[in-house]
C-alpha positions as CSV (number, residue, x, y, z in Angstrom):
1,M,11.3,12.4,-21.0
2,I,8.2,14.7,-20.2
3,E,8.3,16.4,-23.6
4,I,7.9,12.7,-25.2
5,L,5.6,11.9,-22.6
6,E,3.1,14.9,-23.3
7,A,3.0,14.7,-26.7
8,I,1.6,11.2,-26.5
9,A,-0.5,11.8,-24.2
10,V,-2.6,14.1,-26.9
11,G,-2.1,11.0,-29.4
12,N,1.2,11.3,-31.0
13,Q,2.9,8.2,-31.6
14,P,6.9,8.4,-30.7
15,S,9.4,9.0,-33.5
16,P,12.3,6.3,-33.6
17,D,14.6,8.4,-32.2
18,E,11.9,9.6,-29.5
19,F,11.3,5.6,-28.9
20,K,15.2,4.8,-28.8
21,Q,15.1,7.7,-26.1
22,L,12.6,5.4,-24.5
23,T,14.0,2.5,-24.1
24,T,17.6,3.5,-22.7
25,L,16.3,5.4,-20.7
26,E,13.9,2.3,-19.3
27,L,17.0,0.1,-19.7
28,N,19.0,2.6,-17.9
29,D,17.4,2.2,-14.4
30,R,18.4,-1.1,-13.7
31,Q,17.0,-0.8,-10.5
32,R,13.3,-0.2,-11.9
33,S,13.5,-2.5,-15.1
34,T,15.2,-5.2,-12.9
35,A,12.1,-4.8,-11.0
36,F,9.4,-4.9,-13.9
37,E,11.1,-7.8,-15.7
38,I,12.4,-5.6,-18.4
39,T,15.2,-6.5,-20.2
40,A,17.2,-5.6,-23.2
41,D,15.9,-8.3,-24.8
42,N,11.8,-7.1,-24.1
43,V,11.9,-3.9,-23.8
44,E,11.2,-2.6,-27.1
45,T,7.7,-4.6,-27.0
46,V,7.7,-3.1,-23.4
47,I,7.9,0.3,-24.8
48,E,5.2,-0.1,-28.2
49,Q,2.6,-1.8,-25.6
50,R,2.9,0.9,-22.9
51,S,2.9,3.9,-25.5
52,Q,-0.4,2.5,-26.7
53,L,-1.8,2.0,-23.3
54,F,-0.5,5.1,-22.0
55,C,-2.1,7.3,-24.6
56,S,-5.3,4.7,-25.2
57,L,-6.4,6.0,-21.2
58,L,-5.9,9.4,-21.6
59,Q,-7.5,10.2,-24.9
60,H,-10.5,8.2,-23.5
61,N,-10.0,10.9,-20.4
62,C,-10.1,8.2,-18.2
63,N,-10.4,9.4,-14.3
64,L,-6.7,9.0,-13.4
65,P,-5.7,10.9,-10.5
66,Q,-4.1,14.1,-10.9
67,I,-1.4,15.0,-8.8
68,P,2.1,17.1,-9.2
69,G,3.7,14.7,-11.6
70,S,1.4,12.0,-13.0
71,L,2.2,11.6,-16.5
72,E,5.2,10.3,-15.2
73,L,3.7,8.2,-12.3
74,L,1.6,6.7,-14.9
75,W,4.4,5.4,-17.0
76,K,6.8,4.1,-14.7
77,L,4.8,2.8,-12.1
78,W,1.5,2.6,-12.5
79,L,1.6,1.5,-16.0
80,P,4.4,-1.1,-15.6
81,L,3.0,-2.0,-11.7
82,A,-0.3,-2.6,-13.5
83,T,1.2,-4.5,-16.3
84,Q,2.7,-7.0,-13.9
85,L,-0.5,-7.8,-12.2
86,T,-2.5,-9.0,-15.3
87,Q,0.4,-11.1,-16.1
88,H,0.5,-12.9,-12.8
89,Y,-3.7,-13.0,-13.1
90,Q,-2.9,-14.7,-16.8
91,T,-0.6,-17.1,-14.8
92,L,-2.4,-17.7,-11.6
93,N,-6.0,-18.1,-13.9
94,R,-7.7,-17.1,-10.5
95,P,-7.8,-13.8,-8.1
96,I,-4.7,-12.3,-7.7
97,I,-3.8,-10.9,-4.1
98,Q,-1.6,-7.5,-4.1
99,G,-0.8,-6.3,-0.5
100,V,0.2,-3.1,0.4
101,L,2.1,-2.0,3.0
102,G,2.5,1.9,3.9
103,G,2.2,4.3,6.4
104,Q,-0.2,8.0,5.8
105,G,0.9,10.3,3.3
106,T,2.9,7.8,1.3
107,G,-0.4,7.1,-1.4
108,K,-2.0,3.7,-0.8
109,T,-4.8,5.5,-2.0
110,T,-3.9,6.9,-4.8
111,L,-1.6,4.3,-6.0
112,G,-5.3,2.2,-5.2
113,K,-7.2,4.7,-7.1
114,A,-5.0,4.3,-9.7
115,I,-4.0,1.3,-10.5
116,S,-7.7,0.4,-10.0
117,E,-8.7,2.8,-13.5
118,I,-5.9,0.9,-15.9
119,L,-7.2,-2.3,-15.1
120,N,-11.2,-1.5,-15.2
121,F,-10.5,0.6,-18.8
122,Q,-8.2,-3.0,-19.5
123,G,-11.5,-5.2,-18.9
124,Y,-10.6,-6.3,-15.0
125,R,-13.0,-6.3,-12.0
126,T,-10.4,-4.5,-9.3
127,L,-11.8,-4.7,-5.4
128,S,-9.7,-2.4,-2.9
129,L,-10.0,-3.8,0.6
130,S,-8.1,-1.5,4.0
131,I,-6.9,-3.8,6.4
132,D,-9.1,-1.0,8.2
133,D,-12.0,-2.7,7.4
134,I,-11.5,-6.5,9.3
135,Y,-11.6,-4.2,12.6
136,K,-13.4,-6.1,15.7
137,S,-16.7,-4.2,16.1
138,Y,-16.7,-0.9,18.2
139,I,-18.4,-3.6,21.4
140,D,-16.1,-6.1,20.7
141,R,-12.9,-3.0,20.8
142,E,-14.7,-1.3,24.1
143,A,-14.7,-5.4,25.9
144,L,-11.2,-5.3,24.7
145,R,-9.9,-2.3,26.1
146,Q,-11.5,-3.4,29.6
147,V,-8.8,-6.7,29.5
148,D,-6.3,-3.9,28.3
149,P,-6.8,-0.7,28.3
150,R,-2.8,-0.3,26.9
151,L,-4.9,-0.7,23.7
152,I,-6.3,3.5,23.9
153,W,-6.7,3.2,20.4
154,R,-7.9,1.2,16.7
155,G,-4.8,0.2,15.0
156,P,-2.4,-2.2,16.8
157,P,-2.6,-5.8,15.8
158,G,-5.2,-7.6,18.2
159,T,-7.8,-4.7,17.0
160,H,-8.7,-6.5,14.0
161,D,-10.9,-9.7,13.5
162,V,-8.4,-12.0,11.4
163,E,-11.0,-14.9,11.1
164,I,-13.3,-12.5,9.0
165,G,-10.1,-11.6,6.9
166,L,-9.2,-14.5,6.4
167,K,-12.4,-16.2,4.9
168,V,-13.2,-13.0,2.6
169,L,-9.7,-13.5,0.7
170,D,-10.2,-17.0,0.5
171,D,-13.2,-16.2,-0.6
172,L,-12.0,-14.2,-3.3
173,R,-8.8,-16.4,-3.9
174,Q,-11.1,-18.8,-5.1
175,G,-13.4,-16.7,-7.7
176,R,-16.7,-17.4,-5.7
177,T,-19.0,-15.5,-7.9
178,S,-20.4,-13.5,-5.0
179,V,-18.2,-12.7,-1.8
180,A,-19.8,-10.3,1.1
181,V,-16.3,-8.0,1.5
182,P,-16.5,-6.4,5.2
183,R,-16.8,-2.7,6.0
184,F,-15.6,-0.3,8.5
185,D,-17.1,3.3,8.6
186,K,-14.6,5.9,11.1
187,S,-17.3,8.5,11.6
188,L,-19.3,6.6,13.7
189,H,-19.2,6.5,17.7
190,N,-17.5,9.6,17.2
191,G,-14.6,8.4,15.5
192,S,-14.5,5.1,17.5
193,G,-15.7,3.6,14.2
194,D,-18.1,0.1,13.5
195,R,-18.5,-2.2,10.9
196,I,-21.4,-1.5,8.1
197,E,-22.9,-3.9,6.4
198,P,-20.5,-5.8,4.4
199,E,-20.2,-5.0,0.3
200,I,-21.3,-7.3,-2.1
201,V,-19.1,-8.2,-5.3
202,T,-18.7,-10.3,-7.9
203,G,-16.3,-11.4,-10.4
204,I,-13.1,-9.5,-9.2
205,N,-9.8,-10.8,-11.0
206,V,-7.3,-8.6,-8.3
207,V,-7.3,-7.6,-4.7
208,L,-5.2,-4.7,-3.8
209,F,-5.1,-5.8,0.5
210,E,-3.5,-2.3,2.0
211,G,-2.8,-1.2,5.4
212,W,0.3,-0.2,7.5
213,F,1.1,-3.1,8.6
214,V,0.0,-5.6,6.1
215,G,2.6,-7.9,5.6
216,C,4.7,-7.4,9.0
217,R,6.3,-9.9,10.5
218,P,7.6,-10.8,13.8
219,V,10.7,-10.2,15.0
220,D,12.6,-11.8,17.7
221,E,12.1,-10.9,21.0
222,S,16.1,-9.9,21.4
223,Q,15.2,-7.2,19.5
224,F,13.3,-5.5,22.2
225,N,16.7,-5.0,24.7
226,H,17.4,-2.5,22.9
227,P,14.7,-1.1,20.8
228,P,14.6,2.7,19.3
229,Q,12.9,5.2,20.6
230,P,10.1,6.0,21.5
231,I,10.1,2.5,23.4
232,I,11.8,3.6,26.1
233,T,10.5,2.5,29.6
234,E,10.4,-0.8,30.9
235,S,6.7,-0.8,30.2
236,D,7.2,1.0,26.6
237,R,9.6,-2.7,25.7
238,Q,6.5,-5.4,27.3
239,F,3.6,-3.8,25.5
240,A,6.5,-3.3,22.1
241,R,7.0,-7.3,23.1
242,D,3.3,-7.8,23.2
243,I,2.4,-6.5,20.3
244,N,4.9,-9.2,18.9
245,Q,2.8,-11.8,20.0
246,K,0.0,-10.9,18.7
247,L,1.5,-10.0,15.4
248,K,2.2,-14.0,14.9
249,D,-1.9,-14.4,14.2
250,Y,-1.9,-11.9,11.3
251,V,0.8,-14.7,9.2
252,P,-1.8,-16.4,8.0
253,L,-3.6,-13.3,6.4
254,W,-0.2,-12.4,4.7
255,E,0.3,-16.0,3.3
256,R,-3.0,-15.8,1.4
257,L,-1.0,-12.5,-0.3
258,D,0.1,-13.9,-4.1
259,R,2.3,-10.2,-3.5
260,L,3.5,-7.5,-1.7
261,M,4.9,-4.1,-2.4
262,V,6.1,-1.3,0.4
263,L,5.6,2.3,-0.2
264,N,8.9,3.2,2.3
265,P,9.0,6.8,3.4
266,V,13.3,7.8,2.9
267,D,12.8,8.4,6.5
268,Y,10.7,6.6,8.5
269,R,10.3,9.9,11.0
270,L,8.0,11.9,7.9
271,S,5.0,10.5,8.8
272,K,4.3,13.2,12.1
273,Q,5.7,15.4,9.6
274,W,3.0,14.5,6.7
275,R,0.6,13.7,9.8
276,K,0.9,17.3,11.1
277,Q,0.6,18.7,7.6
278,A,-2.8,16.8,6.5
279,E,-4.1,17.8,10.7
280,Q,-3.2,21.4,9.9
281,E,-4.9,21.4,6.3
282,M,-8.3,20.0,7.9
283,I,-8.3,22.4,11.0
284,A,-7.8,25.1,7.8
285,T,-11.4,24.3,6.0
286,G,-13.1,24.6,9.1
287,K,-13.0,20.9,10.6
288,S,-11.7,19.4,13.8
289,G,-7.9,18.3,13.9
290,M,-5.5,16.9,16.8
291,T,-2.5,19.4,17.6
292,D,1.2,18.8,16.7
293,A,1.8,17.3,20.3
294,E,-1.2,15.5,20.3
295,I,-0.2,14.2,17.1
296,E,3.6,13.7,18.5
297,Q,1.6,11.5,21.3
298,F,-0.5,9.4,18.6
299,V,2.6,8.8,15.9
300,D,4.6,7.9,19.2
301,Y,2.2,5.2,20.2
302,F,1.8,3.4,17.0
303,W,5.4,3.5,16.7
304,K,5.5,2.0,20.2
305,S,3.3,-1.3,18.3
306,L,5.2,-1.9,15.7
307,H,8.5,0.2,15.0
308,P,9.5,0.9,11.5
309,E,13.1,0.1,11.8
310,L,12.1,-3.6,13.6
311,F,9.1,-4.5,11.3
312,I,9.5,-2.9,7.9
313,S,13.3,-2.2,7.5
314,P,13.5,-6.2,7.2
315,L,11.1,-6.2,4.7
316,V,13.0,-3.6,2.5
317,K,16.4,-5.4,2.8
318,T,15.5,-8.8,2.3
319,P,13.5,-10.7,-0.9
320,Q,11.7,-13.8,0.9
321,F,8.7,-11.9,2.0
322,A,7.8,-8.7,-0.1
323,D,7.8,-8.1,-4.5
324,L,8.5,-4.0,-4.5
325,V,9.8,-1.2,-3.1
326,V,8.7,2.0,-3.8
327,E,10.8,4.8,-2.3
328,I,8.6,7.8,-0.9
329,N,10.6,11.3,-1.3
330,A,9.3,14.5,1.2
331,D,7.6,15.5,-0.7
332,H,5.2,12.6,-1.3
333,S,6.8,12.1,-4.9
334,V,8.0,8.5,-6.3
335,G,12.0,7.9,-5.8
336,K,13.2,4.9,-6.6
337,I,11.6,1.5,-7.1
338,Y,13.4,-1.6,-6.6
339,L,13.6,-5.0,-5.5
340,P,13.9,-5.9,-2.0
341,G,17.4,-6.0,-1.2
342,D,19.0,-4.0,-4.0
343,D,18.7,-0.8,-2.9
């Protein structure tokens, strides 16, 4: 298929035989075609429209992410997802909020850049909003730490200002002419971070709201009776229970999402490996970074607060709260794309 895509990229229309190959490949990937609502009845129209947009984007030298396999990613994920978002936007006739759940190394930033570029090219205004942008202020988090010393790092439920998040999502959904979007600078206060002046945006059509636990729901307390590692001690279990309670405050945020996609590693433990690689690359450039031991402790802390087996696995196994699952391989490449429960 890559040869056909390379030919389309330089302006060559696919021959009838190549067009047939593309439609056949599309339908043969049953999970992905089902996820993107592609059927035998509409596949020819879908491929024709996608081919035209694919060619136009590349001919106009749009600033798409340049990563290994980007042509196939553009064809198999970025374009179908962007098309799905525009269709839902037109159906809703108001700004659409797309939730993106994924940890470090799953490609949230790359996906956001690609979708924004495609939608902007088509005349839609896109906003990227991270759950990090609604952190409590530095002063408020320091006061929170005095009350609960277990909150040693920002990130877990309880360290965000949910009310600000609700206000901005409601303002965006209602299509207000001008919206003040909260922003957060992680570099302030020696890395503790703090709020900065909000960004004023207008005319937003699509919002990409991303974060490492966006869309995660509280679980039954019995899940902590025999939890997975590294939740080992009774204090670990109590911390997990308490964070699970705080997660209830975030459910109204998730109810503002129109859609939720999960960037799901083939093995959640890869996040440690990816974090180590990222830190080593940063250190190699002369910047400071965490040691492997510090990373182990850091990642374990977040697994103790919201363990992937307890909070993310349910989302990919049932279609109740999520709409799309994108599998992420060990080398960061995209694997299967499917509806929750269709794995």
